[in-house]
Every structure is written in C-alpha cells, then in structure tokens.
C-alpha positions in Angstrom: -4.7 26.5 -5.6 -8.3 25.7 -6.2 -8.2 22.0 -7.0 -11.9 21.2 -7.3 -13.7 19.7 -10.2 -17.4 19.6 -11.3 -17.6 16.0 -10.1 -17.1 15.1 -6.5 -16.3 17.0 -3.4 -13.2 19.0 -2.5 -12.1 16.0 -0.4 -12.3 13.9 -3.6 -10.1 16.4 -5.4 -7.5 16.4 -2.7 -7.6 12.6 -2.4 -7.0 12.2 -6.1 -4.4 14.9 -5.9 -2.6 12.8 -3.4 -2.9 9.8 -5.7 -1.3 12.0 -8.4 1.7 12.6 -6.2 2.0 9.0 -5.3 1.7 8.0 -8.9 4.5 10.3 -10.0 6.7 8.8 -7.3 5.8 5.3 -8.3 6.5 6.1 -12.0 10.0 7.4 -11.0 10.6 4.3 -9.0 9.7 2.1 -12.0 12.1 4.0 -14.2 14.9 3.9 -11.6 14.5 0.1 -11.3 15.1 -0.2 -15.0 18.0 2.3 -15.1 19.3 4.0 -11.9 21.1 6.6 -14.1 18.1 7.5 -16.3 17.8 11.0 -14.8 21.5 11.6 -14.8 22.4 11.5 -18.4 23.4 13.7 -21.5 23.0 17.4 -20.8 22.1 16.8 -17.2 25.5 15.3 -16.4 27.4 17.5 -18.9 25.6 20.9 -18.5 23.0 21.3 -15.7 24.2 19.4 -12.7 27.8 20.8 -12.8 26.4 24.3 -13.5 24.2 24.1 -10.4 27.2 23.2 -8.3 29.2 26.1 -9.7 26.4 28.6 -9.3 25.8 27.4 -5.8 29.4 27.8 -4.9 29.3 31.4 -6.1 26.2 32.1 -4.2 27.8 30.7 -1.0 30.7 33.1 -1.6 28.3 36.1 -1.8 28.8 36.6 -5.6 26.0 36.8 -8.2 27.5 34.7 -11.0 26.3 36.6 -14.1 29.8 36.4 -15.7 32.7 34.0 -15.1 35.5 35.4 -17.3 37.9 32.4 -17.2 35.3 30.2 -18.8 35.5 32.4 -21.9 32.8 31.7 -24.4 30.6 29.7 -22.0 31.0 32.0 -19.0 28.2 34.6 -19.7 25.5 33.2 -17.5 23.1 36.1 -18.2 22.6 34.2 -21.5 23.0 30.6 -20.5 20.2 28.4 -19.2 21.1 29.3 -15.6 17.8 30.6 -14.3 19.6 33.5 -12.5 16.3 35.3 -11.8 14.3 32.2 -10.9 13.9 31.7 -7.1 13.3 27.9 -7.1 16.3 27.4 -9.4 18.5 29.5 -7.2 17.4 27.3 -4.3 18.4 24.2 -6.3 21.8 25.9 -7.0 22.3 26.7 -3.3 22.1 23.1 -2.1 24.0 21.5 -5.0 27.5 22.0 -3.6 26.5 20.4 -0.4 25.7 17.0 -2.0 28.5 14.7 -3.1 26.4 12.2 -5.1 25.4 14.4 -8.0 23.3 11.7 -9.7 21.2 11.3 -6.6 20.8 15.1 -6.2 19.6 15.7 -9.8 17.3 12.7 -9.6 15.6 14.1 -6.4 15.4 17.6 -8.0 13.8 16.2 -11.1 11.4 14.1 -9.1 10.2 17.2 -7.3 9.7 19.1 -10.5 8.0 16.1 -12.1 5.5 16.1 -9.2 4.9 19.8 -9.8 4.3 19.0 -13.5 1.9 16.2 -12.7 0.0 18.4 -10.3 -0.1 21.1 -13.0 -1.8 18.6 -15.4 -4.2 17.6 -12.7 -5.2 21.2 -12.0 -5.7 21.9 -15.8 -8.0 18.9 -16.1 -10.0 20.1 -13.0 -10.2 23.6 -14.4 -11.9 22.1 -17.5 -14.3 20.2 -15.2 -12.8 16.8 -15.4 -13.6 14.1 -12.8 -10.7 14.0 -10.3 -10.0 10.3 -11.1 -9.6 11.0 -14.8 -7.6 14.1 -14.0 -5.2 11.9 -12.0 -4.9 9.5 -14.9 -3.8 12.3 -17.2 -1.5 13.8 -14.6 0.4 10.6 -13.9 0.6 9.7 -17.6 2.3 12.9 -18.6 5.6 12.5 -16.9 5.8 9.0 -18.3 5.1 10.1 -21.9 7.8 9.4 -24.4 9.7 12.6 -25.2 9.2 14.1 -21.7 10.5 10.9 -20.0 13.5 10.3 -22.3 14.6 13.8 -23.0 13.1 16.6 -20.8 13.3 14.5 -17.6 16.3 12.5 -18.5 18.4 15.3 -20.0 17.0 18.8 -20.6 16.3 20.0 -17.0 15.2 23.5 -17.9 12.5 22.1 -20.3 11.3 20.0 -17.4 11.1 22.9 -14.9 9.7 25.4 -17.4 7.0 23.0 -18.5 6.1 22.3 -14.8 5.5 26.0 -14.1 3.7 26.6 -17.5 1.1 23.9 -16.7 0.2 25.6 -13.4 0.0 28.9 -15.3 -2.5 27.2 -17.7 -4.7 26.0 -14.8 -4.6 29.3 -13.1 -5.4 31.1 -16.3 -8.6 29.1 -16.8 -9.5 29.6 -13.1 -8.9 33.3 -13.5 -11.3 33.5 -16.4 -13.9 31.2 -15.1 -13.5 31.3 -11.3 -16.2 29.9 -9.1 -18.2 33.1 -8.5 -16.0 34.4 -5.7 -13.1 36.9 -5.7 -10.5 34.7 -3.9 -6.9 35.5 -4.5 -6.2 31.9 -5.7 -8.5 32.6 -8.7 -7.1 36.0 -9.4 -4.3 37.4 -11.5 -1.5 36.8 -9.0 -1.2 33.0 -9.5 -1.2 33.4 -13.3 1.5 36.0 -13.0 3.7 34.0 -10.7 3.5 30.8 -12.6 4.1 32.6 -15.9 7.1 34.4 -14.5 8.6 31.1 -13.2 8.1 29.5 -16.6 9.8 32.5 -18.4 12.7 32.9 -15.9 14.0 29.4 -16.2 16.0 31.0 -19.0 15.1 28.5 -21.7 13.2 30.0 -24.6 10.9 27.0 -25.3 8.8 27.2 -22.1 8.5 30.9 -22.6 7.2 30.6 -26.1 5.0 27.7 -25.1 3.5 29.8 -22.3 2.7 32.6 -24.7 1.0 30.2 -27.1 -0.9 28.6 -24.2 -2.1 32.0 -23.1 -3.2 32.8 -26.6 -5.1 29.5 -26.9 -6.9 30.0 -23.6 -7.7 33.6 -24.4 -9.2 32.8 -27.9 -10.9 29.7 -26.5 -12.6 31.8 -23.8 -13.8 34.3 -26.4 -15.4 31.4 -28.3 -16.9 30.0 -25.0 -18.2 33.2 -23.5 -18.7 35.3 -26.6 -17.0 38.4 -25.0 -13.5 39.7 -25.2 -13.3 41.4 -21.8 -12.1 38.4 -19.7 -9.5 37.4 -22.3 -8.2 40.9 -22.4 -7.6 40.8 -18.7 -5.7 37.5 -19.1 -3.6 39.0 -21.9 -2.8 42.0 -19.6 -1.6 39.6 -16.8 0.6 37.8 -19.3 2.0 41.1 -20.6 2.9 42.0 -17.0 4.7 38.7 -16.5 6.5 39.2 -19.8 7.7 42.6 -18.7 9.1 41.3 -15.4 10.7 38.4 -17.2 12.2 40.6 -19.9 15.5 40.8 -18.0 15.9 37.0 -18.5 16.2 37.3 -22.3 17.2 40.9 -23.0 20.9 40.2 -22.5 20.8 37.3 -24.9 18.9 39.4 -27.5 21.3 42.3 -27.3 24.4 40.0 -27.2 23.3 37.8 -30.1 25.3 39.5 -32.8 28.6 38.1 -31.2 27.2 34.6 -30.7 26.3 31.5 -32.7 22.7 32.7 -32.6 23.4 36.0 -34.4 21.9 35.1 -37.7 18.9 32.9 -36.8 16.1 32.7 -39.3 13.1 30.7 -40.3 14.1 27.5 -42.2 12.3 24.4 -43.3 14.6 21.4 -42.5 13.8 17.9 -41.7 15.9 17.2 -38.6 13.6 16.2 -35.7 10.5 17.3 -37.8 7.8 14.8 -36.9 5.1 13.8 -39.4 1.6 13.8 -38.1 1.2 10.1 -38.6 4.0 9.6 -36.2 3.0 12.2 -33.6 -0.4 10.7 -33.4 0.9 7.1 -32.9 0.6 7.7 -29.2 -0.6 4.5 -27.5 1.6 1.6 -28.5 4.4 1.3 -26.0 6.7 -0.4 -28.5 6.6 2.4 -31.0 9.8 3.8 -32.3 9.1 6.7 -34.8 10.6 7.2 -38.2 11.9 10.6 -38.8 15.4 12.1 -39.2 17.2 12.5 -35.8 20.5 11.9 -34.1 20.4 8.1 -34.7 19.4 8.2 -38.4 15.9 7.7 -39.6 14.4 5.2 -37.2 14.8 6.5 -33.7 15.6 4.0 -30.9 13.4 5.7 -28.3 9.6 5.8 -28.0 9.6 9.6 -28.5 6.0 9.9 -29.7 4.4 7.6 -27.1 1.9 9.3 -24.8 -0.2 6.8 -22.9 -1.5 3.3 -23.6 -5.2 4.3 -23.1 -5.2 7.5 -25.1 -6.2 6.2 -28.6 -8.2 3.1 -27.7 -10.5 5.0 -25.3 -11.5 7.4 -28.1 -13.9 4.7 -29.2 -15.8 5.1 -25.8 -16.3 8.9 -26.1 -19.8 10.1 -27.1 -18.8 12.5 -29.8 -22.3 14.1 -30.0 -21.8 15.2 -26.5 -18.4 16.6 -27.2 -19.8 18.6 -30.1 -22.5 20.0 -27.9 -19.8 21.3 -25.5 -17.2 22.3 -28.1 -17.2 25.9 -27.1 -16.4 25.2 -23.5 -13.3 23.1 -24.5 -12.2 25.3 -27.4 -9.1 26.5 -25.5 -7.6 23.1 -24.8 -8.3 21.9 -28.4 -6.6 25.0 -29.8 -3.6 24.3 -27.6 -3.3 20.8 -28.9 -3.8 21.8 -32.5 -1.1 24.6 -32.3 1.5 22.1 -31.2 0.4 19.4 -33.6 1.1 21.8 -36.4 4.4 22.8 -34.9 5.7 19.3 -34.6 5.6 19.0 -38.4 7.7 22.1 -39.0 9.2 24.4 -39.9 12.4 22.9 -38.6 13.8 26.2 -37.3 12.1 29.4 -36.2 14.9 31.7 -35.1 16.4 30.2 -31.9 13.5 27.6 -31.9 14.8 24.5 -33.6 13.9 20.9 -33.6 10.1 20.7 -33.7 10.1 17.4 -31.8 10.9 19.4 -28.7 7.2 20.4 -28.5 6.0 16.8 -28.4 5.3 17.1 -24.6 3.0 20.0 -25.4 1.1 17.9 -27.8 1.1 15.0 -25.3 -0.4 17.2 -22.5 -2.9 18.8 -24.8 -4.2 15.4 -25.9 -4.2 13.9 -22.4 -6.2 16.8 -21.0 -8.7 16.8 -23.9 -9.2 13.0 -23.8 -9.5 12.8 -20.0 -11.9 15.7 -19.9 -14.0 14.1 -22.6 -14.0 10.7 -20.8 -15.1 12.5 -17.7 -18.1 14.2 -19.3 -18.9 12.0 -22.3 -17.7 8.4 -21.7 -20.1 5.7 -22.8 -19.2 2.2 -21.6 -22.6 0.7 -22.0 -22.6 0.0 -25.8 -19.4 -2.0 -25.3 -19.7 -4.4 -28.3 -19.9 -1.8 -31.1 -17.4 0.5 -29.4 -15.1 -2.3 -28.5 -14.9 -3.1 -32.2 -14.0 0.5 -32.9 -11.3 0.4 -30.2 -9.9 -2.8 -31.8 -9.7 -1.0 -35.2 -7.8 1.9 -33.6 -5.4 -0.5 -31.9 -4.8 -2.3 -35.2 -4.0 1.0 -36.9 -1.5 1.7 -34.1 0.2 -1.6 -34.9 0.3 -0.9 -38.6 1.8 2.5 -38.1 4.5 1.2 -35.7 5.2 -1.8 -37.9 5.7 0.4 -40.9 8.2 2.6 -39.0 10.2 -0.2 -37.5 9.3 -3.6 -39.1 12.3 -5.3 -37.4 10.5 -5.0 -34.1 7.4 -6.8 -35.3 7.4 -9.3 -32.4 7.6 -6.5 -29.8 4.8 -4.6 -31.6 2.6 -7.7 -31.6 3.1 -8.2 -27.9 2.5 -4.5 -27.2 -0.7 -4.6 -29.3 -2.0 -7.6 -27.4 -1.2 -5.9 -24.1 -3.0 -2.7 -25.0 -6.0 -4.6 -26.3 -6.2 -6.7 -23.1 -5.8 -3.6 -20.9 -8.5 -1.7 -22.8 -11.0 -4.6 -22.5 -10.2 -4.9 -18.8 -10.7 -1.2 -18.2 -14.1 -1.2 -20.0 -15.2 -4.2 -18.0 -14.1 -2.5 -14.7 -15.9 0.7 -15.7 -19.1 -1.3 -16.4 -19.0 -3.5 -13.3 -16.9 -1.8 -10.6 -17.1 1.9 -11.5 -14.8 4.6 -12.7 -12.5 4.5 -9.7 -11.5 0.9 -10.5 -11.1 1.7 -14.2 -8.9 4.7 -13.5 -6.8 2.7 -11.0 -6.1 0.1 -13.7 -5.2 2.9 -16.2 -2.7 4.2 -13.7 -1.2 1.0 -12.4 -0.6 -0.3 -16.0 1.6 2.7 -16.7 4.4 1.6 -14.4 5.4 -1.7 -16.0 5.2 -0.1 -19.4 7.6 2.7 -18.3 9.9 0.1 -16.7 10.0 -2.0 -19.9 10.5 1.1 -22.2 13.5 2.3 -20.1 14.9 -1.2 -19.6 15.0 -1.7 -23.4 17.1 1.5 -23.7 19.6 0.9 -20.9 21.9 2.5 -20.9 20.5 5.6 -22.5 22.3 6.2 -25.9 22.9 9.8 -25.0 24.9 9.3 -21.8 28.4 10.6 -21.2 28.9 8.1 -18.4 30.5 10.7 -16.1 31.1 9.5 -12.5 28.2 10.0 -10.2 30.0 11.3 -7.1 32.0 14.5 -7.1 34.5 13.0 -4.7 35.3 10.4 -7.3 35.9 13.1 -9.9 38.1 15.1 -7.5 40.2 12.1 -6.6 40.8 11.1 -10.3 41.3 14.4 -12.1 44.7 16.2 -11.9 44.6 19.2 -9.6 45.9 21.9 -11.8 46.4 25.4 -10.5 45.3 28.5 -12.4 43.5 28.4 -15.8 43.8 25.3 -18.1 43.0 25.1 -21.8 42.3 21.6 -23.0 42.6 20.7 -26.7 40.7 17.5 -27.2 37.8 15.9 -29.0 35.1 13.9 -27.1 34.4 11.9 -30.3 37.9 10.4 -29.9 37.1 8.8 -26.5 36.1 5.2 -27.2 32.9 4.0 -25.5 34.7 1.5 -23.4 36.8 4.3 -22.0 33.8 6.4 -21.0 33.0 4.5 -17.8 33.7 5.6 -14.3 37.0 7.5 -13.9 38.9 6.1 -16.9 39.1 8.8 -19.5 37.1 11.2 -17.3 40.0 11.0 -14.8 42.2 12.9 -17.2 39.9 14.7 -19.7 37.1 17.2 -19.1 34.2 17.9 -21.5 31.1 20.0 -21.0 30.9 21.5 -17.5 32.6 18.5 -15.9 35.4 20.7 -14.4 32.8 22.7 -12.5 32.0 19.7 -10.3 35.4 20.1 -8.5 36.0 23.9 -8.9 38.7 23.4 -11.5 39.2 26.4 -13.8 39.1 25.2 -17.4 38.4 27.3 -20.5 36.4 24.4 -21.9 32.8 24.2 -20.8 29.3 23.6 -22.2 27.4 26.3 -24.0 24.5 26.4 -26.4 25.2 30.1 -27.1 28.9 30.4 -27.9 31.0 33.5 -28.6 31.3 33.0 -32.4 34.7 34.7 -32.9 36.4 32.8 -30.1 34.8 29.5 -31.2 36.2 30.1 -34.7 39.6 31.0 -33.3 40.1 27.7 -31.5 37.5 25.7 -33.4 35.9 25.0 -30.0 32.4 23.4 -30.0 29.5 23.5 -27.7 30.9 20.7 -25.4 34.4 22.2 -25.2 35.8 19.9 -27.9 38.4 21.3 -30.4 39.7 20.2 -33.7 43.4 19.2 -34.4 44.1 22.7 -35.8 43.4 24.2 -32.4 47.0 23.7 -31.2 48.6 25.8 -33.9 45.8 28.4 -33.5 46.4 28.6 -29.8 50.1 29.4 -30.1 49.7 31.6 -33.2 50.6 35.2 -33.0 47.9 37.9 -33.0 49.0 40.6 -35.4 47.8 43.7 -33.6 49.6 42.8 -30.3 52.4 40.5 -31.4 51.3 38.1 -28.7 50.1 34.5 -28.9 46.5 33.7 -28.3 47.3 31.7 -25.1 49.2 34.8 -23.8 46.2 37.1 -24.5 44.0 34.6 -22.7 46.5 34.4 -19.8 46.3 30.6 -19.9 48.5 28.8 -17.4 48.5 25.4 -18.9 47.6 23.5 -22.1 46.4 19.9 -21.9 46.5 17.9 -25.1 44.5 14.8 -25.8 46.9 12.0 -26.7 44.5 10.5 -29.2 44.3 13.8 -31.0 48.0 14.7 -30.8 49.8 11.3 -30.5 53.3 12.7 -31.3 53.1 16.0 -29.5 56.0 15.6 -27.1 58.4 14.6 -29.9 58.2 18.2 -31.1 59.9 21.1 -29.2 57.6 23.0 -26.8 56.6 26.5 -27.9 58.8 29.4 -26.7 58.2 30.1 -23.0 56.6 26.6 -22.4 57.8 23.2 -21.5 56.5 19.6 -21.5 55.8 18.2 -18.0 54.9 14.8 -16.7 51.5 14.1 -15.3 51.9 10.8 -13.5 49.0 8.4 -13.8 47.5 10.3 -16.8 50.0 9.5 -19.5 47.5 7.2 -21.3 45.2 10.1 -22.2 47.0 13.5 -22.0 50.2 15.5 -22.6 50.7 18.7 -20.5 52.4 22.0 -21.4 53.3 24.4 -18.6 54.6 27.9 -18.7 58.2 28.3 -17.9 57.7 31.0 -15.3 54.7 29.4 -13.6 51.0 30.5 -13.6 50.2 34.0 -14.7 46.3 34.1 -14.5 46.4 35.4 -11.0 48.4 38.5 -11.9 45.5 40.5 -13.2 43.5 40.7 -16.4 45.8 42.9 -18.4 47.1 40.8 -21.3 48.9 43.4 -23.3 49.8 47.1 -23.1 51.1 49.5 -25.8 52.5 52.9 -24.7 50.6 52.6 -21.4 51.7 52.0 -17.9 48.9 50.1 -16.1 48.9 49.2 -12.4 46.1 47.1 -11.0 44.1 48.6 -8.1 41.5 45.8 -7.6 39.1 43.6 -9.4 36.3 41.1 -9.1 34.6 38.9 -11.7 32.8 41.9 -13.3 34.9 45.0 -12.5 38.6 45.9 -12.8 40.3 49.1 -11.6 43.7 50.2 -12.8 45.9 53.2 -12.4 47.0 54.2 -16.0 49.5 56.6 -17.4 50.1 57.4 -21.1 51.8 60.5 -22.4 51.2 59.9 -26.2 48.2 57.6 -25.9 48.1 53.9 -26.0 46.1 50.7 -25.7 45.3 48.0 -23.1 44.1 44.5 -24.0 42.4 42.5 -21.4 42.2 38.7 -21.0 38.4 38.9 -21.4 35.9 38.4 -24.2 34.5 41.6 -25.5 30.9 40.7 -24.5 28.3 43.5 -25.0 27.6 45.1 -21.6 31.0 46.4 -20.8 31.4 50.0 -19.6 34.8 51.7 -19.5 35.5 55.0 -17.8 38.6 57.0 -17.1 38.3 59.3 -14.1 34.5 59.1 -14.5 34.4 59.8 -18.3 33.2 57.1 -20.6 35.9 55.8 -23.0 34.2 53.0 -24.9 36.0 49.8 -26.0 36.6 47.7 -29.0 37.7 44.1 -29.8 41.1 42.7 -30.9 40.7 39.8 -33.3 37.0 40.2 -32.8 37.5 38.5 -29.4 39.6 40.3 -26.8 38.4 43.4 -24.9 40.6 46.4 -25.7 40.6 50.0 -24.5 42.3 53.0 -26.1 43.9 55.4 -23.5 43.9 59.1 -24.6 47.2 61.0 -24.7 48.1 63.1 -21.7 46.7 60.6 -19.2 48.6 60.7 -15.9 47.7 58.4 -13.0 44.1 58.2 -14.2 41.7 55.6 -12.7 40.5 53.3 -15.3 37.3 51.3 -14.4 36.3 48.4 -16.6 32.9 47.1 -15.5 30.3 44.7 -16.9 26.6 44.5 -16.5 24.1 42.4 -18.5 23.2 44.6 -21.5 19.8 46.2 -21.2 19.7 45.7 -17.4 18.3 49.2 -16.8 15.6 48.6 -19.4 14.9 45.3 -17.7 14.5 46.9 -14.3 12.2 49.6 -15.6 10.1 46.9 -17.4 9.9 44.8 -14.3 8.7 47.8 -12.2 6.1 48.5 -14.9 5.0 44.9 -14.9 4.6 44.8 -11.1 2.6 48.0 -11.2 0.4 46.6 -13.8 -0.2 43.5 -11.7 -1.1 45.6 -8.7 -3.7 47.4 -10.8 -5.1 44.2 -12.2 -5.4 42.7 -8.7 -7.2 45.8 -7.5 -9.6 45.6 -10.4 -10.1 42.0 -9.7 -11.0 42.6 -6.0 -13.2 45.5 -6.9 -16.9 44.6 -7.2 -18.2 44.9 -10.7 -20.5 43.4 -13.2 -17.8 41.3 -14.9 -18.3 38.3 -12.7 -17.5 34.8 -14.0 -20.6 33.3 -15.4 -20.7 29.6 -15.3 -24.4 29.2 -16.1 -25.1 26.8 -19.0 -25.9 28.4 -22.3 -28.4 26.8 -24.7 -25.6 25.6 -27.0 -24.0 23.8 -24.0 -27.0 21.8 -23.0 -26.9 18.2 -24.2 -29.1 15.3 -23.2 -27.6 11.8 -23.7 -29.9 9.4 -25.6 -31.1 6.7 -23.3 -29.2 4.0 -25.0 -25.9 5.9 -24.7 -26.1 6.5 -20.9 -23.1 5.0 -19.2 -23.9 2.3 -16.7 -23.7 3.9 -13.3 -22.4 1.8 -10.4 -22.2 2.6 -6.7 -18.5 2.4 -7.0 -18.5 5.6 -9.1 -19.4 7.7 -6.1 -16.5 9.8 -5.0 -15.0 10.2 -8.4 
C-alpha cells in the first residue's frame, strides 16, 4: 500500500498506522459509551441492516437478488443502494443472516469500514509528504468529524463505505503520479482502479461523483505541480477504465429513471441543507450547532459542521510563507477542499444529487489533510507569544460564530471555548518542550472525550426508529402472516412512547423491517420508487400510506375490471388502527373478511381473503381471451403455455420495470403497462399451446458487460505501459519554486523527542 512519508522511516509509518487503527477503535468505544445504539439508527435500522439480511438470505439460496417482485416499488435492487457488484458488500450481506443481534452486527461492520476510512486519510497525508504523527492525527479526527459521525457512520452506511474506498483511491492516485522512482505494482494503476471501482460500485451516487471530482482535482493539481499533462492523462485513463467497469452499477437506474421518482431531476437552487460558508468553516468548537434549514428547522441539534478541535487554532502556528513556497506541490489537495467548499453552499439540487450538506465530510477531509500536511512541513512553535495571540483570536471568532447560530447554548459555547484554548496552549507547550510525538498524542487523546460529550448530548439520536436490536425479538413479536401482505399505515401516527422495543413494532412494519424475519410485505424502504405505483397507493419512501390508500387498494381498474389488490395478488391487508379507527364497523370488501389477530388489536385490523392466500398460485393476475397454464417461474423469469384463438391479453402481478423481455416460441412480443403499473402482454390471434417466456434483466446489462470488458482491457494496457521502461519516470527532485529556507527566527524548536515522527 506504500505507507511511507518524507519524515521518518517505514517503521515509523507502520507504527503510526497502528496508532491510527487503535485511535479509530478508541473513538468508536467513546461513542458507544455515550450511546450504544449510535451506529444502529435511522436508515441503518430501517434500510441497510434489514436489506443486508435479505440479500444474504438470497445469496445463501443461490439466487442473485437483482429483482424481488413481491416488494413492488422497492424490489428492484439493480437500482437500490444494494452494492450488488461490490465484493466487500456482498461479503457483508453473506454474514448478515447468521447474526441475531443486528445492532451489534452493523456496529462491527461500520467499525471496520471506519478503520478503512481512517487508514485512507492516513495514506493521503503520507502521499503528500506529511509526518506520520500528523497523518495519524488527521486520520483519527476524520471519523469523529460532525457530519460523518452523526450521519454517514450513524445512518447512511453506503456513504461511509463509499467514502472509505474513495480515500484510498485518492492516496493511490497521488502515489501513481509521484511514486518513489520504482515501478512497484502498489504505485501503479491497479490500486487506483480497484479503489475507484469499489467506491463506484457501492451503488450510491455521491461517492461516485466525489471520486470523479477527486480525480479531477488530483489531475489538475499535478499539472500545476509538474507542469506537464502526461502523468495526469494516465490517471484520467485509469479513472475512465474504472468508470467503464462500474457502469453496470448505475446504467439500470439511468435507463429506468423515467418510471421512478427520479425521472425529472434537474438543477435547482433551494435552501434545504445548504450550508453557508461561515457555518461550514466553524470547524473547531465542539459545541457548535449550525444555523441553516434542515430537518429540525433552522438551528440544527447536531454538530454537523464540526471537524476537529485543533483545526482552526493551529492555523496560527503555520508559516504561511513556507506554504506559499510549496503551493504547487499541494495544489491538488487545496483544489479538492475548494470544490467541496463551493458545493456545500449550493445549488441545493443537481439532478439526483440533493442536500449539499452531504458533502461536508469531503470538506472535512480536505481541510484535515491540508492543515496536517502544512503542520508537518511548516509548523512554527517557537514564536509562541505572537502566534498564541492569533490562535486566541481565531478561537474567539469560533465562539462568536457559534453564539450567533445558537445563543441559547452560550454556557456550553463558553465551556467549549475554554477547553479548546487550554488544549491549544498545552499542545504548543508539548511541541516546544517534549516534541511533536507528545503534541500529536494530546491532539488524538483529546478527541475521545469530545466525541463522547457530543454523542451524549444527543442521546438518543433524534433520527432513530427505535426498532428492536435482535431479530429473534422481532420474529417473536410480529404476526407470522403467510403469503404477501399489504400494510396501510403511516409511521407519523406512531407516538414516540410507542416506538420502543416491540410495542408498535410488534404489529406494524415500516422501512425494510419485515426483511429481518423474511416476512413478505409490499411495504419497504426505497429512495427510488416506482412513481405510478406510489401514486396509486400514495405510498412513501418508508412504506407509509395516506388514508385514501384503502379505497384506492380496493378500487376497480377499468381495463381489467379487477381491484388493485387482485392485480397485485395480495393475500392480506393490514390496517393501522390509528389511521382507520372504525374500519371493522364497515362491511369487508367482496371476497374478503375481517379476522382477529390476538395480541395485536391495539395497533392493527386485518383483512383476509375468503378463499385463502393466492400469491403462490403464479404471477398471472388477469387474462382476457387467453388460456394460460404456468410451466415454471423464478424471481426474474416466468414460463407459461398459452392459447388464444382470437388474440388476448395477460396481466401479471408485477411492476412493468424496464428490462423485461417477452417472447412467444422464441419471437419477441414486447409488453406494455396497465394503469402505468402492471406488466401486460398481448397474445397474437391463432396462438395454440405457445410457450410464453417473460424474463427480466437489468436494462443495459449487455452494454454494461461490454463496457466492463473494455475497461479491464484498458487497465491491462495501462499496467503494461506502467511496467514498461520509459522516460516518463516520476520526478521528485525539488524545483526552484519549491525551495524555501525558513528564516532563523521562524525555525521550530527541535527536541530529541521529535525523532521518529
């Protein structure tokens, strides 16, 4: 992996790399002491954790779960954040069904990926010639930065994993361009390609776009540094190869977008989660709570913009003349930070990329890398009185900005200001008297109580669903319904006091909760959504429905004369008592009856079909002038024997997702949609005992395979060119504009304790 910096030996680099791993673990321990459920909250408990269990269950059964039809609008996993083509994610899926305590499992998984992310930051710092000790400081600080800790690590797992791989791609990109004068594979195109592919294939668009911007920043920065385009063109070629191989990850979503909620995305300037620069730079006061429009109004309850306590104060101890002398060498990392600083301020939506605050971790890592590299190469702790006054001014500005955003927390801001000032003074004293090792150790150790206090103040996280932690608890509490169940309910109607343990969640399911116990519910979590079906039942992203959903579900579809629940082949309808308090006082719809569900009367009413479940009788929901006999089926292919003298139509209990192929005796037929929702096939007249095959593949899969082969071929060529001797060797010799001699009065005081760092 090439973890060696300009300062210290390889042993020092590995030693501080070990400190980075230990620091990441210690940071997690501090967070868990404050809130054991911190990493099992919001989308992790409602989307990712249960999805891993479900996908792992399919993998154990030998099925590739690209499409799960009975989940309806949330069942197309070629478009969801499932990471179907990401090997580490498939490994996570594989083990998920084997663990009963889901909270424990996701916490361990996130710890591992947070260690990967921390080591990525460490490698980036070393690639830019930081001292290993300062690289470790930046690496340990990043997983404890505000947005990353409270959102990416706590909730949005794909953002965590994608960022972790992207950081290693960044380090490998710099190593590839600069190398160490050798042609080792670890400094070649293969690591860049692998890490970029892993970042792309998590199936979450933000890490993919962030990786592209990172590659662009590094490429342009290298042109500025080396004054030649050739190395950067090689890097762009590697990135293009990774993009070609990763095309299969996003091509189905692009080609299917017209039928989803994402079909009309555009560039808009809106203020939701758009962060003003004065807030995004308020990075070093642990008590800060930013002021911008978000889920909780204007003043946010979480320290979203916090990065690290030392980041802003220690700017006073950087010799900026030395930074200016080396600005070309560090142009790439500065460009990276600037790009994301601009993005945090808007526009609010760029196609599928919404909520600019989501890129705050990129700004955090960019600033951490830059400041720790500058402290490694240009720190001046000798002139401590004048620079200490400047640090005090910076800390005062942090207090003023935080007080203006949230004046009701003035006491907490004052305590945090005093703590940061004391820590800064102690760090400078240690750097002057004990050396950088002691100073960096203080910077690291101080992070853990800060993280503990920040998380403790927010316990429990305001985003939590409070789902049970163990799947055995869920299984014991939830009714065991056979077949396919449609729930009509609204999560907003569940009072907070009922959202604990197995109270309401023993009867109601939201998000992907049902996947934990292999229960087949139509309701599930999706950020994509099949737009027509969502409108039909007014079903939202978490499976919630509006009160009108009951009438809509039992309404008659005009083209077939059948009700929506018949076309869906639903076996059961569960009604939330809070949403439909008088439901059983009305007669059940024709063909249905009210049934008792002992122990769950407080939360739900249940409607069952008179003749029992029908979902297991095949996927044909309606026929007109056609005789259809099932031959066999699986999740993506159905085979039927069909006969129609005058021609007719078959309607399937499936969404008409793009990617279906329908053939009759080997001839393509095509398909259309009933009510813009249900897959329908017209059978030509004169058909007699024909074999109808309805199959589905992710749209564009052939293009994806061809692109992947081209990308792999391009990588092989680039690796061959890299190993081939030539005159395009990395040149690390100083240039005249890089040479800078410190004035004597600005030389840092060197202590024996600095040796080894």
